[in-house]
Steps between C-alpha positions, in 0.01 A plus 500: 500500500653837394561770760269792516652804332565778755332836418733757361592769752354840419759750361497870513662728248627854538418773243872506413500127413194542285646798317822300444313210326295753285828661390643161408185439283537844343869435425401209282522199740223248436213448739563123518862557599408759770227276647730195505802679634316691785251219575187717477155448329465615148174679585679699768759623257231606258325690775815689590567594144141626459519707819831650391357596165163632648611713799871428564405389842450149648252604760153372468328824562700668223383247245124482574258589221250784542229245554693320768579819682138621488385161639742524791395856575142398499565226738669734736218746482254229576700389795512855629122546455444174695728612783330834519162343503605276791624778712288791384249498791766489775709768323348778719516295824734542790864379495433171679230400249722588202777285647263214539377534143861489377579188709193329364594557135882434503444170338352685201668836468837654585521696835656783311210542260230472771684756708490752206117444460430536870740786524723375785874447503638145495702572816177593677334184388786267597524674842127477574477138364790394729351682802172330454659161470704567822183620680314177389784282622524692827125480561500127421799447747322695770174307459687171513695586810188630673307190422787277607497684835141409540395864472715588798806698372507871498726734294799443716523122458385509140794738431752257653350208292520716177864565572570127500408495134687819421205734501588795714183703546395761758231420756296794371491357147417148646223660712358668186488173309343316794219759511462481128464121509287506817758313709425567865706337762323330788777620726401761770694667778387471858622728774567399862501750777512288812590617852762275655401323820805441726337193645698189426375257759599184302822322588627510147654832406522680164829338393475621136440863610399610153834392339330363190767560248837317442386195687672169411332201340233353729627704797156668553165381386201722546129412488151630514145399412208658300146416428340409160146432395428134412139445397287679762752487786843624591810285485868594571832464348845497661841555332853478613745753352883479506646849559805404299318531163124555584421149380184327619654167626178363656133560486159361608132566477204384720175598654639597846749760621702270728845383595431172301475715177843649582652159560358384158690779333816379664435143371509631141861639534709288266827525693572387855342722755822483698639752250279770630658699783231751609121498449355854532130593509251732677334404827194336361370188696559276193875574543529530880385149553635186666481295179721750324731528795552122511567482128756781517665332786522171314679662206703740716347806350524827704191708561450872420181703551407852394408757761131499574287717269799601287471336154826663373699243707364240252508726195616249244218260589254792494627619167492158347143449616398841356639357170310179543188674588521728192627243245336177616217561749347824380154456333534120509260245631625138498245226445650272773814428694645276231473782248657738747800268558546437137507877403705584800766252383494645156532858638790408728683350203444807299601726800833316550596427135359779289411803711783762519555674825644859528672408830692231317625717226200404281583130503273221598550337837630185341725680255645712790556182699685329212705802424606567854508150654666269240540205753138500600254442224 
């Protein structure tokens, strides 16, 4: 079976080359000899000879007949009329509309021609088109971040998340886009103005003494409880928070605000409870309880209690529950305890692994732990 003949590569010829072959023909050299010697098609040589005699130029536009030129001109005019018809109505519109019209017709007409018809400069068009694209991308990014935060992030945290994808935007601009898109954070700020009560009748002292920052891993765990609607009654949730990275390390939910609920939260901690050095809470009866005291004694965990009537002594737990109330509890009614436990587990996972915290340099608790405690993961 014979091999398939490879297609001949396309050749290009300069005007000087064409003129040289025409000159050879005019000097008396035969066409056959020229075609054979220079390996060109006979029809091509005939065409060059005709062009040289007709116009002295080898350019196609210089060798068109009047009828050919008129046909080309008519086609151009027809194209111009079509373009003007497509953009005639918006031609008196505002700049943004004109830019949108040009963008919608770039597959049919040149940008330069449409800019002339609409009487705007090409630089203005390209600037506005780029700005709109950037705005669309920014809006999409803000919406995605807001939704991923479960409608909780405000401008400060959205700004930090945008910076992670190299979008450095002011909070004012983020706020403007959020208003434009109807993105309203569920987060609210509560103010405490308590009067300190010096009474500290319990044996356990306030060991932590509001030193919430720069605590080592598992050195201090704080806790609190809050209520949540389940069906037609109130239930309670309890969380344990490590001051090292604000991570929720244990949690529980139940129908009663008791020490048993607190103990259940401890039972969900994945690591050994012996790693915890101090357990700090307010003076609620669910914490000042023999059951809790016995458990702490077994695992050699020291006790620390806030001063009575002074929530700032347990500020991290208070702040965390303010977040939980706003992001998880607010406007929610859970069908039953099983549904509450399931959604609480989902929220804790999101809180630890996805929610950035300003106190952690806008990292998640787990990311902060992995970055700062390589040996404990």
